[in-house]
C-alpha positions as CSV (number, residue, x, y, z in Angstrom):
1,M,-21.8,20.6,4.9
2,N,-19.6,17.5,4.5
3,T,-18.6,17.2,0.8
4,Q,-16.1,14.4,1.3
5,R,-16.5,11.7,-1.4
6,P,-17.1,8.1,-0.3
7,V,-14.0,5.9,-0.3
8,T,-13.9,3.0,-2.7
9,V,-11.4,0.1,-2.8
10,V,-10.6,-1.9,-5.8
11,D,-8.2,-4.9,-6.1
12,V,-6.0,-4.8,-9.2
13,G,-3.6,-7.5,-8.0
14,Y,-2.2,-10.6,-9.5
15,R,0.3,-13.4,-8.7
16,S,-1.4,-13.9,-5.3
17,T,-0.7,-10.3,-4.3
18,H,-3.3,-7.6,-3.8
19,Y,-2.7,-4.1,-5.2
20,W,-5.4,-1.9,-3.7
21,V,-6.6,1.2,-5.5
22,V,-8.1,3.5,-2.8
23,S,-10.2,6.3,-4.3
24,A,-12.1,9.4,-3.3
25,G,-13.9,10.0,-6.6
26,T,-11.2,10.1,-9.3
27,S,-8.4,10.9,-6.8
28,R,-6.7,7.6,-6.3
29,L,-3.9,6.1,-4.3
30,L,-2.3,2.7,-5.3
31,V,-1.2,0.7,-2.2
32,D,1.5,-1.7,-3.2
33,I,2.9,-1.5,-6.6
34,G,3.5,-4.7,-8.5
35,W,6.1,-7.2,-9.5
36,P,9.0,-6.0,-11.6
37,G,8.6,-6.4,-15.3
38,T,4.8,-6.6,-15.1
39,L,3.7,-3.1,-16.0
40,G,1.5,-4.5,-18.8
41,T,-0.3,-6.7,-16.4
42,L,-1.0,-3.9,-14.0
43,K,-2.2,-1.6,-16.8
44,A,-4.5,-4.4,-18.1
45,N,-6.0,-4.9,-14.6
46,L,-6.5,-1.2,-14.1
47,A,-8.3,-1.0,-17.5
48,K,-10.4,-4.0,-16.7
49,M,-11.6,-2.2,-13.5
50,G,-12.2,1.1,-15.4
51,I,-9.4,3.0,-13.6
52,P,-7.3,5.3,-15.8
53,L,-3.7,5.2,-14.9
54,H,-3.5,9.0,-15.0
55,E,-6.0,9.2,-12.1
56,I,-3.6,7.6,-9.7
57,R,-2.1,10.5,-7.8
58,Y,0.5,8.5,-5.9
59,A,1.8,5.0,-5.3
60,L,2.7,3.7,-1.8
61,A,4.7,0.6,-1.1
62,T,3.9,-0.9,2.3
63,H,7.5,-2.2,2.2
64,Y,10.3,-2.6,-0.3
65,H,10.2,-6.2,-1.4
66,I,9.9,-7.0,-5.1
67,D,6.3,-8.1,-5.0
68,H,5.3,-4.8,-3.4
69,A,7.5,-2.2,-5.0
70,G,8.9,-3.9,-8.1
71,L,7.2,-1.5,-10.5
72,A,7.9,1.7,-8.6
73,E,10.3,3.2,-11.0
74,E,8.3,2.2,-14.1
75,L,5.2,3.8,-12.6
76,K,7.1,7.0,-11.9
77,R,8.0,7.1,-15.6
78,E,4.3,6.8,-16.3
79,G,3.7,9.9,-14.2
80,V,2.8,8.3,-10.8
81,P,4.9,9.8,-8.0
82,L,6.2,7.4,-5.3
83,L,5.3,8.2,-1.7
84,V,8.2,7.2,0.5
85,L,8.1,7.3,4.3
86,E,11.4,8.4,5.9
87,V,11.7,5.1,7.7
88,Q,11.7,3.4,4.3
89,L,14.6,5.3,2.7
90,E,17.4,2.9,3.6
91,A,15.4,-0.1,2.3
92,I,15.1,1.2,-1.3
93,P,18.7,0.6,-2.4
94,L,18.5,-3.0,-1.1
95,M,15.7,-3.8,-3.5
96,K,18.1,-4.8,-6.2
97,T,19.7,-7.5,-4.0
98,W,16.3,-9.3,-4.1
99,T,16.2,-9.4,-7.9
100,K,17.8,-11.3,-10.8
101,P,18.3,-10.1,-14.4
102,A,15.3,-12.2,-15.5
103,D,13.1,-10.2,-13.2
104,R,13.6,-7.0,-15.4
105,Y,13.7,-4.9,-12.3
106,V,14.2,-1.2,-12.9
107,E,16.1,0.3,-10.0
108,I,14.3,3.0,-8.0
109,T,15.9,6.4,-8.3
110,E,15.4,9.5,-6.1
111,K,13.7,11.4,-8.9
112,G,9.9,11.4,-8.5
113,N,9.9,10.4,-4.9
114,V,7.8,12.3,-2.4
115,I,9.4,11.8,1.0
116,L,7.3,12.5,4.1
117,S,7.2,11.7,7.8
118,F,4.3,9.9,9.4
119,E,3.2,13.2,10.9
120,Q,2.9,14.7,7.4
121,S,0.9,11.8,5.9
122,R,-2.5,13.0,7.1
123,D,-2.2,16.4,5.4
124,L,-1.0,14.8,2.1
125,L,-3.9,12.3,2.1
126,A,-6.4,15.1,2.9
127,Q,-5.2,16.8,-0.3
128,M,-6.4,13.7,-2.1
129,G,-9.8,13.7,-0.4
130,L,-8.8,10.8,1.8
131,A,-9.2,11.1,5.6
132,G,-6.5,8.9,7.3
133,E,-2.8,8.5,8.0
134,I,0.1,6.3,7.3
135,L,1.5,4.4,10.3
136,P,4.7,2.5,11.2
137,T,3.7,-1.2,11.5
138,P,6.9,-3.3,11.7
139,G,6.7,-7.0,12.2
140,H,7.4,-8.3,8.8
141,T,10.3,-5.9,8.2
142,N,11.4,-2.9,10.2
143,H,10.3,-0.5,7.5
144,C,6.7,-1.7,7.0
145,V,4.0,0.8,7.0
146,S,0.2,0.7,6.8
147,L,-2.4,3.0,5.5
148,L,-5.3,3.5,8.0
149,L,-8.3,5.5,6.9
150,D,-10.6,7.2,9.4
151,N,-13.4,4.8,8.3
152,G,-11.5,1.9,9.8
153,F,-10.0,0.5,6.6
154,A,-6.4,-0.7,7.2
155,F,-4.1,-1.6,4.3
156,T,-1.4,-3.7,6.1
157,G,0.8,-5.2,3.4
158,D,2.6,-8.3,4.8
159,L,2.1,-7.5,8.5
160,P,1.8,-11.1,9.9
161,A,-1.8,-12.0,10.6
162,E,-2.8,-11.1,14.1
163,A,-3.8,-14.6,15.0
164,L,-0.2,-15.8,14.1
165,T,1.8,-13.2,16.0
166,F,1.9,-14.8,19.4
167,N,5.7,-15.1,19.1
168,N,6.2,-11.8,17.3
169,P,6.0,-9.0,19.9
170,V,6.9,-6.3,17.3
171,A,3.9,-7.4,15.1
172,L,1.6,-7.6,18.1
173,A,2.5,-4.0,19.0
174,S,1.7,-3.0,15.4
175,W,-1.7,-4.6,15.7
176,R,-2.3,-2.9,19.0
177,L,-1.5,0.5,17.4
178,L,-4.0,-0.2,14.6
179,R,-6.7,-1.2,17.0
180,E,-6.1,1.9,19.2
181,K,-6.3,4.1,16.1
182,G,-9.6,2.6,15.0
183,A,-8.9,-0.1,12.5
184,T,-11.9,-2.4,11.9
185,R,-11.4,-3.9,8.4
186,V,-8.1,-5.2,7.2
187,Y,-7.0,-5.3,3.5
188,P,-3.8,-7.4,3.5
189,A,-1.5,-8.0,0.6
190,H,-2.1,-11.7,0.6
191,G,-5.3,-13.6,1.6
192,P,-8.9,-12.4,2.2
193,V,-10.1,-9.2,3.6
194,W,-11.1,-9.6,7.2
195,S,-12.8,-7.7,10.1
196,M,-10.8,-7.2,13.2
197,G,-12.2,-9.4,16.0
198,D,-14.1,-11.4,13.5
199,R,-13.4,-14.3,11.0
200,P,-11.9,-13.4,7.6
201,V,-14.5,-12.1,5.1
202,K,-14.5,-12.1,1.4
203,P,-13.6,-8.8,-0.4
204,T,-16.6,-6.7,-1.4
205,P,-17.0,-6.0,-5.1
């Protein structure tokens, strides 16, 4: 008997950036983490959508730019561990070079980080009730990753839109990988949700 809970996706984003809460029941993963200094805004959006912060098991940054990982350390202090792929480790210390004092960025420490390989990602997600894996999808930066669920949902961060990658062979290769692995519906960090091989579609409530 298949007792796997259905997957739900909720957008708690702001400032033109989507932050996706991917849930199997009350076991939740936050994909992309928020601008620095905006923890209050993220908390308010979570509350508005009826998502308790303590139900978020992990946070995953698709890459380490300030609009995607700016709240990582603050969320760790709230009890949300940070998933870090091995390919992303060298990018974390560079985060502070993208910020100014006015950003109120809290530098990411090693404490509270869960470091894993791409091969280990499926087992960790399965522990949350999510069937899928985390894949390397460079094209925006070399350390970009995407979450791909077995139902075809792909959370791609800032991977350049497929239609715009004719001069970006690295990004094209990432899209080929996602297609080969079964991606059908794309949840980007900016812009509308869209179906692969189709026109962009509006996010479902």
